[in-house]
C-alpha positions in Angstrom: 0.0 0.0 0.0 1.3 3.5 -0.9 1.0 6.3 1.6 1.1 10.0 0.9 3.4 12.2 3.0 1.6 13.1 6.3 0.2 16.5 6.7 -1.2 18.3 9.8 -4.9 18.5 9.6 -6.5 21.9 10.3 -9.7 20.3 11.4 -13.0 19.7 9.6 -15.8 22.3 9.5 -18.3 22.1 12.3 -17.9 20.4 15.7 -14.5 18.9 16.2 -14.2 15.3 17.6 -13.4 15.4 21.3 -10.3 13.4 20.8 -8.7 16.3 18.9 -8.3 18.1 22.2 -5.6 15.6 23.3 -4.1 14.4 20.1 -2.0 15.4 17.1 -4.0 14.9 14.0 -2.4 13.8 10.8 -3.7 12.7 7.4 -2.1 9.7 5.7 -3.8 9.2 2.3 -7.4 8.2 3.0 -6.7 7.8 6.8 -7.0 10.4 9.5 -4.7 9.4 12.4 -5.1 10.8 15.9 -1.8 10.4 17.7 -2.4 10.1 21.4 -0.6 9.3 24.6 -2.0 6.1 26.1 -2.8 6.1 29.8 -2.1 2.3 30.0 -0.5 -0.4 27.9 -2.2 -3.4 29.3 -6.0 -3.5 29.6 -8.1 -6.0 31.5 -11.2 -7.1 29.7 -13.6 -10.0 30.2 -11.4 -12.1 28.0 -8.2 -11.3 29.9 -5.2 -9.0 29.2 -5.1 -7.1 26.0 -2.8 -4.7 24.2 -4.1 -2.5 21.4 -1.7 -0.1 19.6 -4.6 1.2 17.4 -8.3 1.9 17.8 -10.3 1.7 14.7 -9.4 -0.3 11.6 -9.0 0.5 8.0 -10.0 -3.1 7.0 -13.5 -1.8 7.4 -15.2 -5.1 8.4 -18.9 -4.2 8.7 -19.4 -6.5 11.7 -16.5 -5.4 13.9 -17.7 -5.6 17.5 -15.6 -2.8 18.9 -17.0 0.0 16.8 -18.9 1.5 19.7 -15.8 2.7 21.4 -15.3 5.3 18.7 -18.4 7.1 19.8 -16.9 7.8 23.2 -14.1 9.7 21.5 -16.5 11.8 19.5 -15.9 9.8 16.4 -18.3 8.0 14.0 -18.7 4.2 14.7 -19.5 3.6 11.0 -17.3 4.9 8.2 -15.3 6.9 10.8 -14.1 3.7 12.5 -12.8 2.6 9.1 -10.9 5.8 8.3 -10.2 7.6 11.6 -7.6 5.6 13.5 -6.4 6.4 17.0 -2.7 5.7 17.3 -1.3 5.2 20.8 2.2 6.4 20.0 3.6 5.7 23.5 2.2 2.2 23.7 5.6 0.4 24.1 6.7 2.5 27.0 3.3 2.2 28.8 3.3 -1.6 28.1 6.7 -2.1 29.6 5.6 -0.2 32.7 2.4 -2.2 33.1 4.1 -5.5 32.5 6.4 -4.7 35.4 3.8 -3.3 37.7 0.4 -5.0 36.9 0.8 -8.1 34.8 -0.1 -11.3 36.7 1.4 -13.9 34.4 -1.8 -14.5 32.4 -1.7 -14.7 28.5 -2.0 -11.4 26.6 -4.1 -10.8 23.4 -2.6 -8.3 21.0 -4.9 -6.3 18.6 -8.3 -6.4 20.4 -9.5 -2.8 19.4 -8.2 -2.7 15.8 -6.0 -4.9 13.7 -2.5 -4.3 15.0 -1.0 -4.9 11.5 -3.4 -2.7 9.5 -2.0 -0.1 7.1 -1.2 2.4 9.8 1.4 0.0 11.2 3.4 0.5 8.0 3.8 4.2 9.1 4.1 3.9 12.9 5.9 0.6 13.3 4.7 0.0 16.9 4.5 -3.7 16.8 8.2 -4.6 16.9 8.4 -2.7 20.2 5.3 -4.4 21.5 6.6 -7.9 20.6 10.0 -7.0 22.2 8.4 -5.8 25.4 6.2 -8.9 25.8 9.2 -11.2 25.0 11.4 -9.5 27.5 8.7 -9.9 30.2 8.3 -13.5 29.4 4.6 -13.0 28.6 2.7 -15.6 26.6 0.8 -13.7 23.9 -1.3 -14.1 20.8 -1.4 -11.7 17.9 -4.8 -11.4 16.2 -4.8 -10.1 12.6 -6.0 -10.5 9.1 -3.0 -8.7 7.6 0.0 -10.1 5.7 2.1 -7.3 7.3 2.6 -9.6 10.2 5.2 -11.4 8.1 7.5 -8.4 8.5 7.8 -9.4 12.2 7.7 -13.2 11.8 11.3 -13.6 12.9 10.7 -11.5 16.0 7.6 -13.6 16.9 9.4 -16.9 16.2 12.1 -15.8 18.6 9.6 -15.1 21.4 8.8 -18.1 23.6 5.0 -18.3 24.2 4.1 -16.2 21.1 1.5 -17.3 18.6 -0.8 -15.9 16.0 -4.4 -16.2 15.1 -5.7 -15.3 11.6 -9.4 -14.5 11.2 -10.9 -16.6 8.4 -14.6 -16.9 9.0 -15.5 -18.0 5.5 -13.9 -18.6 2.1 -16.6 -17.0 -0.1 -14.7 -14.1 -1.7 -17.8 -12.5 -3.1 -19.2 -11.9 0.4 -15.7 -10.9 1.6 -15.4 -8.1 -0.9 -18.5 -6.3 0.5 -18.4 -7.2 4.2 -14.6 -7.1 4.6 -13.6 -4.7 1.9 -10.2 -3.7 3.3 -9.1 -7.2 4.2 -7.0 -9.7 2.2 -8.8 -12.5 0.5 -9.3 -15.8 2.3 -6.8 -17.4 0.1 -4.1 -14.9 1.0 -4.9 -15.4 4.7 -4.7 -19.2 4.4 -1.3 -18.8 2.7 -0.4 -16.5 5.7 -1.3 -19.3 8.2 0.9 -21.7 6.3 3.9 -19.4 6.1 3.7 -18.3 9.7 3.8 -22.0 10.8 6.6 -22.7 8.4 8.6 -19.8 9.9 8.2 -21.1 13.5 5.2 -19.0 14.6 2.4 -21.3 15.8 -0.7 -20.0 14.0 -4.3 -20.9 14.4 -7.6 -19.8 12.7 -10.5 -17.9 14.2 -13.7 -18.6 12.3 -14.9 -15.2 13.3 -17.5 -14.2 12.7 -19.7 -16.8 11.1 -22.5 -14.8 9.4 -26.0 -16.3 10.0 -27.8 -17.3 6.7 -24.8 -16.2 4.7 -21.8 -18.3 5.6 -23.3 -21.0 7.9 -24.5 -23.7 5.6 -22.9 -27.2 6.2 -21.0 -27.0 2.9 -19.6 -23.5 3.7 -18.6 -24.5 7.2 -16.9 -27.7 6.0 -15.1 -25.9 3.2 -13.7 -23.3 5.6 -12.6 -25.9 8.2 -11.0 -28.1 5.5 -9.0 -25.3 4.0 -7.8 -24.1 7.4 -6.6 -27.7 8.1 -4.9 -27.9 4.7 -3.1 -24.6 5.5 -1.7 -26.2 8.7 -3.6 -24.3 11.3 -2.7 -25.5 14.8 -6.1 -24.6 16.2 -9.5 -23.5 15.1 -12.1 -21.6 17.1 -15.6 -20.7 15.8 -17.4 -17.5 16.8 -20.9 -16.6 15.6 -21.6 -13.0 14.7 -22.2 -10.6 17.6 -24.1 -7.3 17.1 -23.4 -5.0 20.0 -24.4 -1.3 19.5 -22.2 0.4 16.9 -21.7 -2.8 15.0 -25.4 -3.6 14.9 -26.4 -0.5 13.0 -23.5 -0.6 10.6 -23.9 -4.3 9.8 -27.7 -4.3 9.5 -27.4 -1.3 7.1 -25.1 -3.4 4.9 -27.5 -6.4 5.2 -30.4 -4.2 4.1 -28.5 -3.0 1.1 -27.1 -6.4 0.0 -29.5 -9.0 1.4 -32.8 -7.3 2.3 -34.7 -10.6 2.3 -32.7 -11.6 5.4 -33.7 -8.7 7.6 -36.7 -10.3 9.3 -34.8 -13.4 10.2 -32.0 -11.4 11.7 -34.6 -9.6 13.7 -35.6 -12.9 15.2 -32.1 -14.2 15.7 -30.9 -10.9 17.4 -34.1 -9.7 18.9 -32.9 -10.0 22.5 -29.5 -8.3 22.3 -26.0 -8.5 20.7 -25.9 -12.3 20.9 -27.7 -14.6 18.4 -30.3 -17.0 19.6 -28.4 -19.4 22.0 -29.8 -22.5 20.3 -28.5 -21.3 16.9 -25.1 -20.5 18.3 -24.8 -23.9 19.9 -25.8 -25.7 16.7 -23.3 -23.8 14.6 -20.5 -24.1 17.1 -20.9 -27.8 17.6 -20.9 -28.3 13.8 -17.6 -26.5 13.5 -15.9 -28.1 16.4 -16.9 -31.6 15.2 -15.5 -30.7 11.7 -12.3 -29.4 13.3 -11.8 -32.4 15.5 -11.8 -34.6 12.3 -8.6 -32.8 11.3 -7.0 -32.8 14.7 -7.7 -29.1 15.4 -8.9 -28.0 18.8 -9.9 -24.5 20.1 -6.6 -24.0 21.9 -3.0 -24.5 20.8 -1.9 -28.1 21.6 1.7 -27.4 22.8 0.8 -24.9 25.6 -2.3 -23.8 27.4 -2.6 -20.4 25.6 -6.1 -19.7 24.5 -6.3 -18.7 20.8 -9.9 -17.6 20.8 -10.8 -14.0 20.2 -11.6 -12.3 23.5 -15.0 -11.1 24.5 -14.7 -7.4 25.4 -15.9 -5.2 28.2 -15.4 -1.5 27.5 -11.7 -0.8 26.8 -9.9 2.2 28.1 -10.7 4.9 25.6 -7.1 6.1 25.1 
């Protein structure tokens, strides 16, 4: 990806986002980046410890469950989440301090609030420092990404005991991917990424996240995705059915209405009680995927050490 030279942004007309009060705002091509000083490096969520160099994500996945946090910064949770990226420029220093003072030895997830290897990482290069800090502290950690940029740091990851990666590949239908994950690499490129990371000594699993009801959940679609993940050498596979918390709900359902209007009523039934799909539906899909994965010797966790590779469920993350 080619990036134009950064330029200071004078500010859009009308009300300015609240985050502009405490950030340096720069434009890089189609992205507006808000450079901030993080208050913490490690964050505790319902899924455990997380590290997030970036908030927002230019991969523009319509279903991203952490869109809501942009609203608290005065930013838009729809198109703004895709193009207005919060960059925590001091994340490495804060992470080192938190690892020394707060970390309790539990595994750490990297990239919970936005893909840590999205395009902005080509400019800011925060991840080598994050990986080094975690390695020096002896922290087991898992990097979650869809981006091939992770290969830049494959040697650093391979040299970090307890490090692993999870690549999100929820389905292999590229026609759906082009509209619901417009900024992400194709499923084929991500499968090749799984294979290469494992070949280079970085244990790499697959998160089938999210499985889209009525779009990517047929038995044939599930079987094809699991089979191709196994063929790529994934060391684990964890299914996750689509969640629709506020922020993601409006943005995803808007996409659904434009591209698959006939499914709107059924989605209303499945998600009528909140962000989670009907429990019986979730159980049925999850059991199917786990049974398929078991046939290929893949479990939801990495076999060689008790490090969970599933995507975390999130409470509200620290805003900056």
